[in-house]
N, C-alpha and C positions, 0 to 999 in steps of 0.2 A: 647459649644453652643454659637453662635454669639449673642451678646447683642443687643436687639432691641433699635433703636433710635426713640423716640416718636416725634410727631409733636410739642407737648408742654409738659413740665415736671413741673407740678404745685407742685409736692412733693419737688423738689429741692428748689424752691423759699420759700416754707413754712419752710423747714429745715433751710434756711439761716436767717429767721426772727422769728423762733419759739418762743423764749423768749418774744419778743415784742408782737407778735400776741396772744400768750397764756395769757399774762398779760392783754391785752386789752379786750379779751373775758371774762376773769375772773372778771374784773372790772365791766363789764356790768351785769353779772350774780349776782354779790354781791349787786349792786345798785338796781337791780330789775325794771329798767325803760326800756321798750323794744320797745315802739312806740313813734316816734318823741321826743326822749330824748335828753340829752346834747351832745351826740356824733354826732347826726345828725346836730344839730346847729353848733357845732364846726367844723365838716367836711365841711359844707357849707361855713363857713367863711374862712377856710384854703384853700379850693380849689378855691374859688373866688379870694383870694389874689394870689395864684399861677398862675391862668389863666389871671389875670389882668382884671377881670370883676367886675361890681358893685354888682351883685346878682347871687347866685347859689342856685337852689332849687332841693333838692334830691327827687327822685321818685322811683318807683318799678322796672323799666327796661328802656332800651334804646328805646324800642318801645313806651312805655308810654311817654317818654320824647318828642318824635316827636308828638304824638297825643295831649299831653298837650299844647305844643307850638302852634300848629295849632288852637286848640280850644280856647286858651287864646286870640289869635289874631282875632278870629271870622271867621276863614276860614272854610267854610262848604258847604252845598248844593249850586250848581250853580257856584262854584269857580273851577278853574283849577289850578293844582300845577304841575309844570314841574320838572322832575327829571330824573336821569339816569336809563337806563334799566339794567345796569351791576352792581348790588348790591344785598345785602340780601333783602329778601321779606319784612322785617319790614319797610323799607323806604317807599314803596308804600302802604303797608298794613295800616300804620298810616293815610295816606291821605284818603283812602277809609273809614276807621273807623270814621274819622272826618266828613264824608259826602261829601267830595270834590272829584274831578275827577283827577286821576293821568294822566299826559301826558308824555310819555316816549320818550326820545331823545337818539341819539347815543353818543358814547364816542370818546374822542381823542385817536388816535392809539398809541401814545407814553405814555401818562400819565395814560390812562384808566379811567380818570375822565371825567366828563360831557364836551361835545364839545360845546364851546361857540357859534360858528356859528350856529350849529344845534339848540341850545337852543333859540337863538334870532329869528331864523326862525319859531319856534313853538309858539311864543308869540301871544296871541289873546286878545281881550277886556276882556275876562273872566279870564285871567291869574292873579291870586292873590298872588302866592308865587312861589319861586324856592327853591328846596332842592338839593344843591350839596353834594356829598358824598366824603369825603377825603379818597378815597379807598386805603386799605392796608397800611394806614399811610402816604400817600403822599398828601399834601395839594392841593386842587383845586386852580384854578386861581382866587383867591378872589379879587384881585384888579379889574380885568375886570368885574367880577360878581357884585361886590359892586357898581361900577360905573353905570352899566346897570340898576340894580335894583333901585338905587336911582333916576336915570333919569326917570324911568317909574313908580315910586311909587309902586314897587312890594316888597313884604316881602321876605327877604333873611333868610332862616333857614338852618344852617349848620348841616349836619349829621356827627358828630365827633365820631361815635361809634368805629372807628378804629384808631383814630388819637390823643389820649390823649398825650399832650406834644409837638406835632408838632407845628412849627412856620411858619408864613408868614410875611416876612419883619419885624421881631422882635416881632410880635404879635402872641399869641397862637391861634390855631384854636378853635373856640367856643367863641372868643372875638371880632369877626369881623361882623358877621351878626346880625340881630335883636334878634335871638335866636341861641344858640349852644346846641345840643342834644347829650348826652354821654351815653354809655353803660358801665357797670362794670361787664359784664359777665366774669366768671372766667378766660377765656383765653385772655382777652383784656390786653393791655399794663398796664393799671391800672385795676385790676380785684378783685372782692370780692369772697366770697365762696357761691355764689348763684346768684340770679338776683339782679340788682340794676341799677339805672340810675340817670341822672341829666340834668336840663335845666339851661342855663345861659342867662342872659339878662342885659342890661344896664338901663332898664326902671323900676323904682320903682313900678309903677302901674301894670305892667305886672308881676313883681315878686310877688306882693300881690295876683294877680289873680291866678297865678300858685299855690301858697301855698293853696289857697282856693279850687281850682279845684282838687288838689291831695288828699284832705281830705274830700271827699264827699260833696264838695261845701260849706264847713263850715269854717268860720273864728272864730266863737265863738261856744263853745261846745253846741251841740244840736240845733243850729240855722243854717239853710241852705239857703244860698243866691243864690246858683247856683246848677244846676244838675252837679255833679262832678264825681270823680273817687275814687276808693280805691287804691291809688298808692303812698304809703309812703315808703321812703327808710328805711329799717330795721335798728334798732339801733345796732345790732350786726354787720351787714355789714358795717355800718358807722365807727364803731370802728376799724374794719379790714382795711378799706380804709384809715383811718387816719394814720395807721402805714405804709402802702404801699406808700402813697403819699410822705412821707419823703424820699423815695428811688427811686422815679420815674425817676429822671434825670439819675441816675446810670443805671437803667433798660434800658432806651432808648439808652443810650450810648453803652451798651452791644449789643443791637439789631443792631445798626449801625455798630459796629465793625464786627459782624458776617456777616452782609449783604455785607460789603466791602470785606471780606475774600472770600465769595462766588463769588463776582464779579471777583476777581483775579483768583480763581481756575477754573472758568467756561469760562474764556475768550477764544475766538477762536472757540467755539463750535457752531453748527447750532441751536442755541436757542437765544431768546431775554431775557436778564436779566432786572430787574427793572431799569427804567431810573432815573438818578440823577434829583433832583427836582430843576428847575430853579426858582420856585415861593416861595420856603420855605424849611424847614428842615423836611426831611422824618424821620418817627419813626418806619418804617418796622414792622407794625403789622403782615404782612405776607411778605415772600420773594417769589414772584410769577414770574415764568418764563413763556415764551410762546414757544412752541415747536411743530412742525408738527409730530414728532415721540413720542408723549406723551405716548401712550400705551406701547411702547417698554421701555421707561424710567420707567414707573410705575411698569412694570413687573420686571425689574432689581432691583428696590428699594425694592419691596416686597420680592424678593428672597434673598436679603441681610439683611432682617429684619429691613428695614427703612420705617417708615410711611411717607405718603405724602397725599395731599388732593387737590381736585379741587374746587376752589372758583372763579366762580360759573359755574356749568355745563349747566345751562339753563337760558338765560336772562329773565327778568321779563315779557317782552311782549310776550314770548313764554310759560309762565306758565299758566296752566289751571285756576288758581285762578284769573288771570288778563285778561282772554280771552276777556272780554267786552271792555277792554281798549287797547288791542294790536292786535285786529283782522285786518289782512291785512297789518300790519306794518312791514316794512323791515328796520332793523338796522344792516347793514353788519359788521361794526367794532365790535360791541358788540357780534354778533354771531360768528365772527371769533375768538375773544378772548375766548369765552366760549368753543370753540372747541380745543383750544391749551393751555390754561392756566394750570399751575401745581404749587402748593405751596410746598416748601421744608421745612423741620424742621427748626424752628428758635425760640429760647427763650433766655433770657438774660444769663442764667446759662449754656448754651450749651457748652460743652468742645470743644477745638480746634480740637482734634483728631476726634470728631464726625462730625464736619463741613468738615474736609478733607476726611473722609470716605464717606459721602454723595456725595461730589463733585466727588470723584474717581468713584463711581458707575454710576453717571450720565455721566461722561466722557466716561467710558467704554461702556455704552449703545449706545452712539452716535458716537463713533469713530470706 
């Protein structure tokens, strides 16, 4: 029977780190401190040093990270937040939960990140923030975004859910905007074994506010200064993330190696492979191609026991949940990408023979 090739193989990564992870978990269980304990504090310090930021505040998820950042900055009712329509729902969901209005704009046809010209055209006197998404691990054009936001006095919040370790002109994503928002969902480049998130900032006052907000608005026990959230990074997850953080550069190098191998094996086919990043260093959270014969390729992969996925089949402005914000909106580049995109298996431990097998099936379907 042909062995299935998964999209992501978390078991392989655990096997390679088993002794370290088991030891970290056992240490937490023995110490008996499970909420906002020493591992959370140490992880925040270690990840801040890695990213090159002054402050890192752990929270319960990447979605919460976005909402906490917006809330800490006072973005709420009456404010507009511009973001891409081609992303996971959490990006805009956090805007709505904060009480603000998401404004969807189209994407660049090459990078699939937010289109700068479209974003600038969408600015109004109510624009309070912009959330670019470093989609699939490719950094957005942060130089242009930073310049525009600084000139207009607009808050720049980076959605780094898929870009941990990516760099822009030598700086990590998450260290450029006013806030960087990260997800540690298990399949991410740096993933824990449940939900987890992080907000980065260079502002000490914002860091203090984030820590208060994540803990029921409390800076001192049973004293509540703000209406906050129950959004604390779990101590067990922090211990796991501390182990994985030590290996993240190796993980990302493995992702790049596999992506470049795909590039070579898929060359000359009637599909578009991920574009090399002129703005920074891609970390390939996903290897997403665009192909007009997507259904044929998916059928061939399924028949060969190879998993694949569509990220994302429906842009946010077409989602029922965001109907109030996307009514009558036409974003042709995002819509075309949603109709053609297909993500192939990629994870750091993926064997070379599996990469070659995936590419051979894609090539066979298209030739």
